SERO-4910 file (N, C-alpha, C, O; in steps of 0.05 Angstrom, whole numbers):
BEGIN
 pado doro    nc1    nc2    nc3   cac1   cac2   cac3    cc1    cc2    cc3    oc1    oc2    oc3
  Unk    A    195   1363   4806    207   1351   4783    225   1328   4792    241   1330   4811
  Unk    A    223   1305   4777    238   1282   4785    266   1284   4773    269   1289   4749
  Unk    A    286   1279   4789    314   1281   4781    324   1255   4769    315   1233   4777
  Unk    A    343   1257   4750    354   1233   4738    381   1226   4750    394   1208   4741
  Unk    A    389   1241   4771    416   1236   4783    415   1210   4799    394   1202   4810
  Unk    A    438   1196   4800    439   1171   4815    431   1175   4844    440   1194   4857
  Unk    A    415   1157   4854    406   1159   4882    412   1133   4898    408   1133   4922
  Unk    A    421   1112   4885    426   1087   4899    435   1066   4880    444   1072   4857
  Unk    A    433   1041   4888    442   1018   4872    418   1003   4862    397   1001   4876
  Unk    A    420    993   4838    399    977   4827    401    948   4838    417    942   4855
  Unk    A    383    931   4828    383    903   4836    409    889   4829    417    869   4841
  Unk    A    423    900   4809    448    888   4800    473    902   4811    495    896   4802
  Unk    A    469    919   4831    491    933   4844    501    957   4829    522    968   4836
  Unk    A    486    966   4809    494    990   4794    478   1014   4803    456   1011   4814
  Unk    A    490   1038   4799    475   1062   4807    449   1064   4792    446   1057   4769
  Unk    A    428   1074   4806    401   1076   4795    391   1104   4799    393   1116   4821
  Unk    A    380   1116   4778    369   1142   4780    341   1141   4792    329   1119   4793
  Unk    A    331   1164   4802    305   1164   4814    283   1157   4794    265   1142   4801
  Unk    A    285   1168   4769    265   1162   4749    265   1132   4742    243   1120   4740
  Unk    A    288   1120   4738    290   1092   4732    279   1075   4754    265   1055   4750
  Unk    A    286   1083   4779    276   1068   4802    246   1068   4803    234   1047   4808
  Unk    A    233   1091   4799    204   1093   4800    192   1076   4778    172   1062   4782
  Unk    A    204   1077   4754    193   1062   4731    194   1032   4736    174   1018   4731
  Unk    A    217   1022   4746    220    994   4750    201    984   4772    188    963   4768
  Unk    A    199    998   4793    181    990   4814    152    991   4806    135    975   4815
  Unk    A    145   1011   4789    118   1012   4778    111    988   4761     89    977   4763
  Unk    A    130    980   4744    126    957   4727    123    932   4744    106    915   4739
  Unk    A    140    929   4765    139    906   4782    112    904   4796    100    883   4799
  Unk    A    102    927   4806     77    928   4819     54    920   4800     36    905   4808
  Unk    A     56    930   4775     35    924   4756     34    894   4749     13    882   4748
  Unk    A     57    882   4746     59    853   4740     48    837   4764     34    817   4760
  Unk    A     55    846   4788     45    832   4812     15    833   4814      2    813   4820
  Unk    A      3    857   4808    -26    859   4810    -40    842   4789    -60    830   4794
  Unk    A    -28    842   4764    -40    826   4743    -39    796   4750    -58    782   4746
  Unk    A    -16    788   4761    -13    760   4768    -32    752   4790    -45    731   4789
  Unk    A    -35    770   4809    -54    764   4831    -83    762   4821    -98    746   4830
  Unk    A    -89    780   4801   -116    779   4790   -121    753   4775   -143    741   4777
  Unk    A   -101    743   4760   -103    718   4746   -107    695   4765   -124    678   4760
  Unk    A    -91    695   4786    -94    673   4805   -120    673   4820   -132    653   4826
  Unk    A   -130    698   4826   -154    700   4842   -179    695   4824   -201    691   4835
  Unk    A   -176    697   4798   -199    695   4780   -193    676   4757   -191    685   4734
  Unk    A   -191    649   4763   -185    631   4741   -209    627   4722   -205    619   4700
  Unk    A   -233    634   4731   -256    633   4714   -261    660   4701   -259    681   4714
  Unk    A   -267    659   4676   -273    684   4661   -300    695   4669   -317    680   4679
  Unk    A   -304    720   4663   -330    733   4669   -352    720   4653   -374    716   4662
  Unk    A   -345    713   4628   -365    701   4610   -374    674   4621   -397    667   4620
  Unk    A   -355    658   4632   -362    632   4644   -380    636   4668   -400    621   4671
  Unk    A   -374    655   4685   -390    659   4708   -419    668   4700   -438    658   4711
  Unk    A   -420    686   4681   -447    696   4673   -463    674   4660   -487    672   4665
  Unk    A   -450    657   4644   -465    635   4630   -476    615   4651   -499    607   4649
  Unk    A   -460    608   4671   -469    589   4691   -490    602   4709   -509    588   4717
  Unk    A   -487    627   4715   -507    641   4731   -534    642   4717   -555    638   4729
  Unk    A   -533    647   4690   -558    647   4675   -571    619   4675   -595    616   4677
  Unk    A   -554    598   4672   -564    571   4672   -578    564   4698   -599    551   4698
  Unk    A   -566    574   4720   -579    569   4746   -604    584   4749   -624    574   4761
  Unk    A   -605    609   4739   -629    625   4742   -653    613   4726   -676    616   4735
  Unk    A   -646    600   4704   -668    587   4688   -681    565   4705   -705    560   4702
  Unk    A   -665    552   4722   -675    531   4739   -686    542   4765   -694    526   4783
  Unk    A   -687    568   4768   -698    580   4792   -679    581   4815   -688    583   4838
  Unk    A   -653    580   4810   -633    581   4831   -624    610   4836   -621    625   4818
  Unk    A   -620    616   4861   -611    643   4869   -582    647   4860   -567    628   4860
  Unk    A   -575    672   4854   -548    678   4845   -528    672   4868   -505    664   4862
  Unk    A   -536    675   4893   -518    670   4915   -511    641   4917   -488    634   4923
  Unk    A   -530    623   4911   -524    594   4911   -504    587   4889   -486    571   4894
  Unk    A   -508    599   4866   -490    593   4843   -463    604   4849   -443    591   4842
  Unk    A   -461    627   4860   -435    640   4866   -419    623   4885   -394    621   4884
  Unk    A   -432    610   4904   -418    593   4923   -405    570   4909   -382    563   4915
  Unk    A   -418    558   4890   -407    536   4875   -384    546   4857   -363    533   4854
  Unk    A   -388    569   4844   -368    581   4827   -343    588   4843   -320    584   4833
  Unk    A   -346    598   4867   -323    604   4884   -307    579   4890   -283    579   4892
  Unk    A   -321    557   4894   -308    531   4900   -291    523   4876   -268    513   4880
  Unk    A   -302    525   4852   -286    519   4828   -263    538   4825   -241    530   4818
  Unk    A   -268    563   4830   -247    583   4828   -223    578   4847   -200    581   4839
  Unk    A   -229    570   4871   -208    564   4891   -192    540   4882   -168    539   4887
  Unk    A   -205    520   4870   -190    497   4859   -171    506   4838   -148    496   4836
  Unk    A   -179    524   4821   -162    535   4800   -138    551   4812   -116    550   4801
  Unk    A   -143    565   4834   -121    579   4847   -100    561   4858    -77    568   4859
  Unk    A   -108    536   4865    -88    517   4875    -74    501   4852    -60    482   4857
  Unk    A    -79    510   4828    -66    498   4805    -80    473   4794    -67    458   4779
  Unk    A   -105    468   4801   -119    445   4792   -135    453   4767   -144    475   4765
  Unk    A   -138    434   4748   -155    440   4725   -184    443   4732   -194    428   4749
  Unk    A   -197    462   4720   -225    468   4727   -245    459   4706   -270    461   4711
  Unk    A   -237    449   4684   -255    442   4662   -275    420   4671   -299    423   4668
  Unk    A   -265    399   4684   -282    378   4692   -301    387   4714   -324    378   4715
  Unk    A   -292    405   4732   -309    415   4753   -332    433   4741   -355    431   4749
  Unk    A   -325    449   4722   -345    466   4709   -366    449   4694   -390    455   4695
  Unk    A   -356    429   4680   -374    412   4665   -394    398   4684   -418    395   4679
  Unk    A   -384    389   4707   -401    375   4727   -421    395   4738   -444    388   4743
  Unk    A   -413    420   4743   -430    440   4753   -453    446   4733   -476    448   4740
  Unk    A   -445    450   4708   -465    455   4687   -485    432   4684   -509    436   4681
  Unk    A   -474    408   4686   -491    384   4683   -512    383   4706   -535    378   4701
  Unk    A   -503    388   4730   -521    388   4752   -543    409   4750   -566    403   4755
  Unk    A   -535    433   4743   -555    454   4740   -574    449   4718   -598    453   4720
  Unk    A   -564    438   4695   -582    433   4672   -602    411   4679   -625    411   4669
  Unk    A   -595    393   4697   -613    372   4705   -632    380   4728   -648    364   4737
  Unk    A   -628    404   4738   -645    414   4759   -637    404   4787   -654    404   4805
  Unk    A   -613    395   4790   -603    385   4816   -599    409   4835   -590    430   4827
  Unk    A   -606    404   4860   -603    425   4880   -574    432   4884   -557    414   4885
  Unk    A   -567    458   4887   -539    466   4892   -527    452   4917   -503    447   4917
  Unk    A   -544    447   4937   -534    433   4961   -524    405   4955   -508    394   4970
  Unk    A   -535    393   4933   -526    366   4926   -502    367   4906   -486    348   4905
  Unk    A   -499    389   4892   -477    392   4874   -451    398   4889   -429    389   4882
  Unk    A   -454    412   4911   -431    421   4927   -413    397   4936   -389    398   4931
  Unk    A   -424    376   4949   -406    354   4957   -393    339   4934   -372    328   4937
  Unk    A   -407    339   4911   -396    326   4888   -371    341   4878   -351    328   4872
  Unk    A   -373    367   4877   -350    383   4869   -327    380   4889   -303    379   4881
  Unk    A   -333    378   4914   -312    375   4935   -298    348   4932   -274    346   4935
  Unk    A   -313    328   4926   -302    301   4922   -284    301   4897   -262    289   4897
  Unk    A   -293    313   4876   -277    315   4851   -251    330   4856   -230    323   4846
  Unk    A   -253    352   4871   -230    368   4877   -210    352   4894   -186    354   4890
  Unk    A   -220    336   4913   -202    319   4929   -187    299   4912   -164    294   4917
  Unk    A   -201    287   4892   -188    268   4875   -167    281   4857   -146    270   4852
  Unk    A   -173    305   4848   -153    320   4833   -128    326   4849   -106    324   4839
  Unk    A   -132    333   4875   -109    338   4892    -93    312   4897    -68    313   4898
  Unk    A   -107    290   4900    -93    264   4903    -77    257   4878    -54    247   4879
  Unk    A    -89    263   4855    -75    258   4830    -50    275   4828    -29    266   4819
  Unk    A    -52    300   4835    -29    318   4834     -7    308   4853     17    309   4846
  Unk    A    -15    299   4877      5    288   4896     21    265   4884     45    264   4887
  Unk    A      7    246   4872     21    222   4862     38    230   4838     60    219   4835
  Unk    A     28    248   4821     43    256   4797     68    271   4805     89    269   4792
  Unk    A     66    287   4827     90    301   4836    111    282   4846    135    286   4842
  Unk    A    102    260   4859    121    240   4867    135    227   4843    159    222   4844
  Unk    A    119    221   4823    131    210   4798    150    229   4785    171    221   4775
  Unk    A    144    254   4786    162    274   4774    188    276   4789    209    279   4778
  Unk    A    187    273   4816    211    274   4832    229    250   4826    254    252   4829
  Unk    A    218    228   4816    234    205   4808    244    207   4779    256    188   4769
  Unk    A    238    229   4766    248    234   4739    229    229   4717    237    230   4694
  Unk    A    204    225   4723    184    220   4702    176    247   4689    171    267   4703
  Unk    A    175    248   4663    168    272   4649    138    278   4651    122    260   4656
  Unk    A    131    303   4648    103    311   4652     85    303   4629     64    290   4634
  Unk    A     92    310   4604     74    306   4582     52    327   4584     58    350   4590
  Unk    A     27    320   4579      5    338   4581     -4    337   4610    -18    319   4619
  Unk    A      3    358   4625     -2    358   4654    -31    358   4661    -40    342   4678
  Unk    A    -47    375   4648    -75    377   4654    -90    351   4648   -106    341   4664
  Unk    A    -83    339   4625    -96    314   4617    -89    292   4637   -105    275   4644
  Unk    A    -63    292   4646    -55    272   4665    -70    274   4691    -79    254   4702
  Unk    A    -74    299   4701    -89    303   4726   -118    293   4723   -128    279   4741
  Unk    A   -131    301   4702   -159    294   4698   -162    264   4694   -181    252   4705
  Unk    A   -144    251   4679   -146    223   4674   -141    207   4699   -155    187   4705
  Unk    A   -121    215   4715   -115    201   4740   -138    205   4760   -144    186   4775
  Unk    A   -149    229   4761   -172    233   4779   -195    215   4771   -209    204   4789
  Unk    A   -200    211   4746   -221    193   4737   -214    164   4744   -232    149   4752
  Unk    A   -188    157   4743   -180    130   4751   -186    125   4780   -196    104   4788
  Unk    A   -182    145   4797   -188    143   4825   -219    140   4829   -228    125   4846
  Unk    A   -234    154   4812   -263    152   4814   -272    124   4808   -292    114   4819
  Unk    A   -258    110   4789   -267     84   4780   -254     61   4796   -259     38   4790
  Unk    A   -239     68   4816   -230     47   4835   -200     43   4838   -191     27   4854
  Unk    A   -184     58   4823   -155     56   4826   -147     69   4853   -161     86   4863
  Unk    A   -124     60   4864   -115     71   4890    -87     84   4886    -74     80   4866
  Unk    A    -80    100   4906    -54    113   4905    -31     93   4904    -12     96   4889
  Unk    A    -33     72   4921    -12     52   4922     -9     38   4895     13     32   4887
  Unk    A    -31     33   4882    -29     20   4855    -15     38   4835      1     28   4819
  Unk    A    -21     63   4836     -8     82   4818     21     85   4824     38     87   4806
  Unk    A     28     85   4849     56     86   4857     71     61   4847     94     63   4838
  Unk    A     58     38   4849     70     13   4839     73     14   4808     94      5   4798
  Unk    A     54     25   4795     56     28   4766     79     47   4759     94     42   4740
  Unk    A     82     68   4775    104     87   4770    131     73   4774    150     78   4759
  Unk    A    133     55   4793    158     41   4798    163     21   4775    186     19   4765
  Unk    A    142      7   4766    146    -12   4744    153      2   4718    166    -10   4701
  Unk    A    144     27   4715    148     42   4690    177     52   4687    184     61   4666
  Unk    A    192     50   4708    220     60   4707    236     41   4689    242     18   4696
  Unk    A    244     51   4665    258     34   4646    276     52   4629    267     74   4621
  Unk    A    300     43   4624    319     60   4608    311     60   4578    318     79   4564
  Unk    A    296     40   4570    289     39   4541    267     59   4534    267     69   4512
  Unk    A    249     63   4552    227     81   4547    222    100   4570    219     91   4593
  Unk    A    222    126   4565    218    146   4585    188    152   4586    177    167   4570
  Unk    A    174    140   4605    145    144   4608    139    172   4617    155    185   4631
  Unk    A    116    182   4610    107    208   4618     85    205   4639     73    183   4643
  Unk    A     79    227   4653     57    226   4673     30    221   4659     12    209   4671
  Unk    A     27    230   4635      2    225   4620     -1    195   4615    -23    184   4618
  Unk    A     20    181   4608     19    152   4604     14    137   4631     -1    118   4631
  Unk    A     26    147   4652     21    135   4678     -8    138   4686    -20    119   4696
  Unk    A    -20    161   4681    -48    165   4687    -66    147   4670    -85    135   4680
  Unk    A    -59    144   4644    -75    127   4627    -72     98   4636    -91     82   4635
  Unk    A    -48     90   4645    -44     63   4656    -61     58   4681    -72     36   4685
  Unk    A    -63     78   4698    -79     76   4722   -109     72   4715   -123     57   4728
  Unk    A   -118     87   4695   -146     85   4687   -150     57   4674   -171     45   4678
  Unk    A   -131     48   4658   -133     21   4647   -135      0   4668   -151    -19   4666
  Unk    A   -119      2   4689   -121    -17   4712   -148    -16   4725   -159    -36   4732
  Unk    A   -159      9   4729   -185     11   4741   -206     -2   4725   -225    -15   4735
  Unk    A   -204      0   4698   -224    -13   4681   -221    -43   4682   -241    -57   4683
  Unk    A   -197    -53   4684   -193    -82   4687   -205    -92   4713   -218   -114   4713
  Unk    A   -202    -77   4734   -214    -86   4760   -244    -87   4758   -257   -102   4772
  Unk    A   -256    -70   4742   -285    -71   4738   -293    -98   4725   -315   -107   4729
  Unk    A   -274   -110   4710   -279   -136   4698   -269   -159   4716   -266   -181   4707
  Unk    A   -265   -153   4742   -258   -173   4763   -230   -184   4758   -225   -208   4764
  Unk    A   -212   -168   4747   -184   -176   4744   -170   -169   4770   -173   -146   4780
  Unk    A   -155   -187   4782   -141   -181   4807   -121   -157   4803   -109   -154   4782
  Unk    A   -119   -141   4824   -102   -118   4823    -73   -124   4817    -61   -110   4801
  Unk    A    -62   -145   4830    -34   -151   4826    -28   -159   4797     -9   -148   4785
  Unk    A    -44   -177   4785    -40   -185   4758    -45   -162   4738    -30   -158   4719
  Unk    A    -65   -146   4744    -71   -124   4726    -49   -103   4727    -42    -91   4706
  Unk    A    -38    -97   4751    -17    -78   4754      8    -87   4739     21    -71   4725
  Unk    A     15   -112   4741     38   -123   4727     34   -121   4697     53   -114   4682
  Unk    A     10   -126   4687      5   -125   4658      7    -97   4648     20    -92   4627
  Unk    A     -5    -78   4662     -5    -50   4653     24    -39   4655     33    -24   4637
  Unk    A     38    -46   4677     65    -37   4680     83    -46   4657    101    -31   4648
  Unk    A     79    -71   4648     94    -81   4625     87    -66   4600    105    -60   4584
  Unk    A     62    -59   4597     54    -43   4574     67    -16   4573     76     -6   4552
  Unk    A     69     -3   4597     83     23   4598    112     20   4591    123     37   4577
  Unk    A    125     -1   4601    153     -5   4596    158    -10   4566    179     -2   4555
  Unk    A    139    -22   4553    142    -28   4524    135     -5   4506    134     -7   4482
  Unk    A    129     18   4518    123     42   4503     95     45   4492     91     59   4473
  Unk    A     76     31   4505     48     35   4498     40     64   4500     45     77   4521
  Unk    A     26     74   4480     15    101   4482     -9    101   4501    -19     80   4508
  Unk    A    -17    125   4508    -40    127   4527    -65    114   4515    -79     99   4529
  Unk    A    -70    118   4489    -94    106   4477    -91     75   4477   -111     61   4480
  Unk    A    -67     65   4473    -63     36   4472    -66     24   4500    -76      1   4502
  Unk    A    -58     38   4520    -62     28   4547    -92     27   4554   -101      8   4567
  Unk    A   -107     47   4546   -136     47   4551   -150     25   4535   -168     12   4545
  Unk    A   -141     20   4510   -152     -2   4495   -147    -29   4508   -164    -47   4508
  Unk    A   -123    -32   4519   -115    -57   4532   -134    -62   4556   -143    -84   4560
  Unk    A   -139    -41   4571   -157    -44   4594   -185    -52   4586   -198    -70   4598
  Unk    A   -196    -40   4565   -223    -47   4555   -224    -75   4545   -244    -89   4551
  Unk    A   -204    -84   4530   -204   -111   4519   -202   -132   4541   -216   -153   4540
  Unk    A   -186   -127   4561   -183   -146   4583   -209   -147   4599   -218   -169   4607
  Unk    A   -221   -125   4604   -247   -124   4618   -268   -140   4603   -284   -155   4615
  Unk    A   -269   -136   4577   -289   -150   4561   -287   -180   4563   -306   -195   4560
  Unk    A   -262   -190   4567   -257   -219   4570   -252   -227   4599   -240   -248   4604
  Unk    A   -263   -211   4617   -258   -217   4646   -266   -244   4654   -252   -257   4670
  Unk    A   -289   -254   4644   -298   -281   4652   -280   -302   4642   -276   -323   4655
  Unk    A   -267   -298   4618   -249   -318   4607   -224   -320   4626   -215   -343   4631
  Unk    A   -214   -298   4635   -191   -299   4653   -198   -310   4680   -183   -325   4692
  Unk    A   -222   -303   4689   -231   -312   4715   -235   -343   4716   -229   -356   4736
  Unk    A   -246   -354   4694   -252   -382   4693   -230   -399   4680   -233   -423   4676
  Unk    A   -207   -387   4674   -184   -402   4664   -183   -407   4634   -166   -422   4625
  Unk    A   -202   -396   4619   -201   -400   4590   -180   -382   4577   -174   -387   4553
  Unk    A   -170   -362   4591   -149   -345   4581   -129   -340   4604   -137   -343   4627
  Unk    A   -105   -333   4597    -84   -329   4617    -73   -301   4617    -64   -291   4596
  Unk    A    -73   -288   4640    -61   -262   4642    -31   -264   4640    -18   -245   4629
  Unk    A    -19   -285   4649     10   -289   4647     18   -291   4618     38   -279   4610
  Unk    A      3   -306   4602     10   -308   4574      6   -281   4560     22   -274   4543
  Unk    A    -15   -267   4567    -19   -241   4555      3   -222   4562     12   -206   4546
  Unk    A     13   -223   4587     35   -206   4595     60   -213   4579     76   -195   4572
  Unk    A     65   -238   4574     88   -246   4558     86   -235   4530    106   -227   4518
  Unk    A     62   -235   4519     58   -224   4492     65   -194   4492     78   -184   4474
  Unk    A     56   -180   4513     61   -151   4516     92   -147   4518    102   -128   4507
  Unk    A    105   -164   4534    134   -161   4538    149   -164   4512    172   -155   4509
  Unk    A    137   -179   4492    150   -182   4466    144   -159   4447    153   -158   4424
  Unk    A    130   -139   4458    124   -116   4442     99   -117   4425     93   -100   4409
  Unk    A     82   -138   4429     58   -140   4414     38   -120   4425     36   -114   4449
  Unk    A     23   -108   4406      3    -88   4413    -25    -99   4411    -29   -122   4405
  Unk    A    -45    -82   4417    -72    -91   4419    -83   -105   4394    -99   -124   4396
  Unk    A    -75    -96   4370    -86   -108   4346    -76   -136   4342    -87   -151   4325
  Unk    A    -55   -145   4356    -45   -172   4353    -51   -189   4378    -52   -213   4376
  Unk    A    -54   -176   4401    -59   -191   4425    -84   -207   4424    -85   -230   4434
  Unk    A   -105   -196   4413   -131   -209   4413   -140   -216   4385   -164   -216   4379
  Unk    A   -121   -221   4367   -127   -226   4339   -144   -251   4336   -162   -252   4319
  Unk    A   -138   -272   4352   -152   -297   4349   -182   -294   4355   -199   -305   4342
  Unk    A   -187   -277   4376   -215   -273   4383   -230   -259   4361   -253   -265   4355
  Unk    A   -217   -240   4347   -230   -225   4326   -234   -241   4301   -255   -239   4288
  Unk    A   -214   -259   4294   -216   -275   4270   -234   -299   4273   -245   -309   4254
  Unk    A   -238   -308   4298   -255   -331   4304   -240   -357   4305   -252   -377   4312
  Unk    A   -214   -357   4297   -199   -382   4298   -191   -389   4326   -180   -373   4341
  Unk    A   -198   -414   4334   -190   -424   4360   -207   -412   4382   -199   -414   4406
  Unk    A   -229   -399   4375   -245   -386   4397   -274   -390   4391   -290   -372   4394
  Unk    A   -281   -414   4382   -310   -419   4376   -327   -416   4400   -349   -405   4398
  Unk    A   -317   -426   4423   -334   -423   4447   -339   -394   4454   -361   -387   4461
  Unk    A   -318   -378   4451   -321   -349   4458   -340   -336   4438   -356   -319   4445
  Unk    A   -338   -344   4412   -356   -333   4393   -385   -340   4398   -403   -324   4396
  Unk    A   -389   -366   4406   -416   -374   4413   -427   -358   4437   -450   -350   4437
  Unk    A   -410   -354   4456   -418   -339   4480   -426   -311   4473   -445   -300   4483
  Unk    A   -410   -299   4455   -416   -271   4447   -442   -270   4431   -458   -252   4435
  Unk    A   -447   -291   4414   -472   -291   4399   -496   -294   4418   -516   -280   4415
  Unk    A   -493   -312   4437   -514   -316   4457   -519   -290   4472   -541   -282   4478
  Unk    A   -496   -277   4480   -499   -252   4495   -513   -231   4478   -529   -216   4489
  Unk    A   -507   -229   4452   -520   -210   4435   -550   -215   4433   -566   -197   4435
  Unk    A   -557   -241   4430   -585   -248   4429   -600   -241   4455   -622   -231   4455
  Unk    A   -586   -247   4477   -599   -241   4503   -602   -211   4506   -623   -202   4517
  Unk    A   -583   -195   4497   -585   -166   4499   -609   -157   4482   -624   -139   4491
  Unk    A   -612   -168   4458   -635   -160   4441   -661   -167   4454   -680   -152   4453
  Unk    A   -662   -192   4466   -687   -200   4479   -693   -182   4502   -716   -174   4507
  Unk    A   -671   -175   4518   -676   -158   4541   -685   -130   4532   -703   -118   4544
  Unk    A   -673   -121   4510   -682    -94   4500   -711    -95   4491   -725    -75   4495
  Unk    A   -719   -118   4479   -747   -120   4471   -766   -120   4495   -787   -108   4495
  Unk    A   -757   -135   4516   -774   -136   4540   -775   -109   4554   -794   -102   4568
  Unk    A   -753    -93   4551   -752    -68   4565   -768    -46   4551   -774    -26   4563
  Unk    A   -775    -50   4526   -789    -29   4511   -815    -20   4525   -819      4   4528
  Unk    A   -832    -39   4533   -857    -29   4546   -851    -13   4571   -865      6   4577
  Unk    A   -830    -22   4586   -823     -7   4611   -814     21   4604   -822     41   4617
  Unk    A   -798     23   4582   -788     50   4575   -811     67   4566   -812     91   4571
  Unk    A   -830     55   4551   -853     71   4543   -869     81   4566   -879    104   4566
  Unk    A   -872     64   4586   -888     72   4610   -873     95   4624   -886    114   4633
  Unk    A   -846     92   4626   -831    113   4641   -831    139   4625   -833    160   4637
  Unk    A   -828    137   4599   -825    161   4583   -850    177   4582   -850    201   4578
  Unk    A   -873    164   4584   -898    179   4583   -921    161   4589   -931    147   4571
  Unk    A   -931    161   4614   -953    144   4621   -979    152   4606   -997    136   4602
  Unk    A   -980    178   4597  -1004    186   4583  -1007    172   4557  -1030    169   4547
  Unk    A   -985    162   4544   -988    149   4519  -1003    123   4521  -1019    117   4504
  Unk    A   -999    108   4543  -1014     84   4547  -1044     90   4550  -1061     75   4541
  Unk    A  -1050    113   4563  -1078    120   4566  -1090    127   4539  -1114    121   4534
  Unk    A  -1074    139   4521  -1085    146   4495  -1089    121   4477  -1106    122   4460
  Unk    A  -1075    100   4483  -1078     76   4466  -1105     63   4471  -1119     57   4452
  Unk    A  -1113     60   4496  -1138     47   4503  -1159     68   4508  -1161     79   4530
  Unk    A  -1175     74   4489  -1197     93   4492  -1223     81   4481  -1228     84   4457
  Unk    A  -1238     68   4498  -1263     55   4487  -1282     74   4475  -1298     66   4458
  Unk    A  -1282    100   4483  -1301    118   4471  -1296    121   4441  -1315    122   4426
  Unk    A  -1270    123   4433  -1265    125   4404  -1272    100   4390  -1282    101   4367
  Unk    A  -1267     77   4402  -1274     52   4389  -1304     50   4385  -1312     39   4364
  Unk    A  -1320     60   4404  -1349     59   4400  -1358     76   4377  -1377     70   4363
  Unk    A  -1344     99   4374  -1352    117   4353  -1346    105   4325  -1361    111   4306
  Unk    A  -1325     88   4323  -1319     77   4297  -1340     58   4288  -1348     57   4265
  Unk    A  -1351     41   4306  -1372     22   4299  -1399     35   4302  -1409     40   4324
  Unk    A  -1411     41   4279  -1437     54   4279  -1456     38   4261  -1460     45   4238
  Unk    A  -1467     17   4272  -1484      0   4255  -1508     14   4244  -1519      6   4223
  Unk    A  -1518     34   4259  -1542     47   4249  -1538     61   4223  -1556     62   4206
  Unk    A  -1513     73   4219  -1508     87   4194  -1500     68   4172  -1505     74   4148
  Unk    A  -1489     45   4179  -1480     26   4158  -1504     11   4146  -1507     10   4122
  Unk    A  -1521      1   4164  -1544    -15   4154  -1569      3   4153  -1581     10   4174
  Unk    A  -1576     10   4130  -1599     28   4126  -1617     15   4104  -1617     24   4081
  Unk    A  -1633     -4   4111  -1650    -18   4091  -1670      0   4078  -1679     -5   4055
  Unk    A  -1678     22   4092  -1698     39   4080  -1688     51   4054  -1703     53   4034
  Unk    A  -1663     60   4054  -1652     74   4031  -1644     54   4009  -1643     61   3985
  Unk    A  -1636     29   4017  -1627     10   3997  -1651     -2   3981  -1651     -2   3957
  Unk    A  -1672    -11   3996  -1695    -24   3983  -1720     -6   3986  -1730     -3   4008
  Unk    A  -1728      6   3965  -1751     24   3966  -1771     16   3943  -1772     29   3923
  Unk    A  -1786     -5   3947  -1804    -14   3926  -1827      5   3920  -1835      7   3897
  Unk    A  -1836     19   3941  -1859     37   3935  -1852     57   3914  -1868     62   3896
  Unk    A  -1828     71   3916  -1821     92   3897  -1818     81   3869  -1827     94   3850
  Unk    A  -1806     57   3866  -1803     46   3839  -1829     39   3826  -1833     43   3802
  Unk    A  -1849     29   3843  -1876     22   3831  -1890     47   3822  -1903     47   3801
  Unk    A  -1889     68   3838  -1904     92   3831  -1893    104   3805  -1909    112   3788
  Unk    A  -1866    104   3802  -1855    116   3778  -1864    100   3753  -1868    111   3732
  Unk    A  -1866     73   3757  -1873     56   3734  -1902     61   3726  -1908     63   3702
  Unk    A  -1920     63   3745  -1948     67   3739  -1953     94   3726  -1971     97   3709
  Unk    A  -1937    114   3733  -1940    140   3722  -1933    140   3692  -1946    154   3676
  Unk    A  -1911    125   3684  -1904    124   3656  -1924    109   3639  -1928    115   3616
  Unk    A  -1937     88   3652  -1957     73   3636  -1981     90   3631  -2000     82   3618
***
């Protein structure tokens, strides 16, 4: 029988009975075991079973799928978001990609997520608020995939320090992705970083930063050839102008006839290209269809002159003469 008499001191320095001591330690142990189970198994049983079934449909062994799942699970144990990893795994299996080719892709994605966490932790240490942590990690990892670098993100974080607006890690990640998109439009890193940093200081939301990157990329040739100025655009942003006003002239057509003509020509060229590409797409989508189009055997069957021209049945004078003589 367990005694209730005091046997020692509790964690707070007070006497503790044997029964209370056992109960508290039992609860502590249970919480520890549950926590360990959660950390060791970030993927649910349903997720594992669904992905294993998907792999088996493609003829993949369960051991191969489990190796990939364990890789995703370990990333989750390190505090990394696993949604993007799982989606990539499902995509690869659905397309019939070999597990040996999916493995390095998952490792590369995990490495970018770890780099994103490293940079965001540095920003947090400087006082930047988190916002949506998971979205920030995934967005920044995508920015790295599209060409942004750690040093560029660190510079954006420095430029974003402003007393008027407290930027979040989610906004920083969106700014990094915006910069990566601009670089795809051949915008220099230095000018692009300054522009995005100004947008973050002016309180641009994540969606507005991404829109800014897309609009600048779309006009990349204008900036590159001097028909538009990044410095002027940055001054507009510093005055608090947002995307719907920054490029209003281009949308309305005033003062941008050359750009409108170029867009029209570009649209026509795209339509022409799409028309030229149709035969190629038909060949790729099904070579058998082209074989079905040209079938001389069927064409020969359609033309049957013997059945069309039958003079014997049309002109029959003998029968008409006989019938006449019989009536006379």
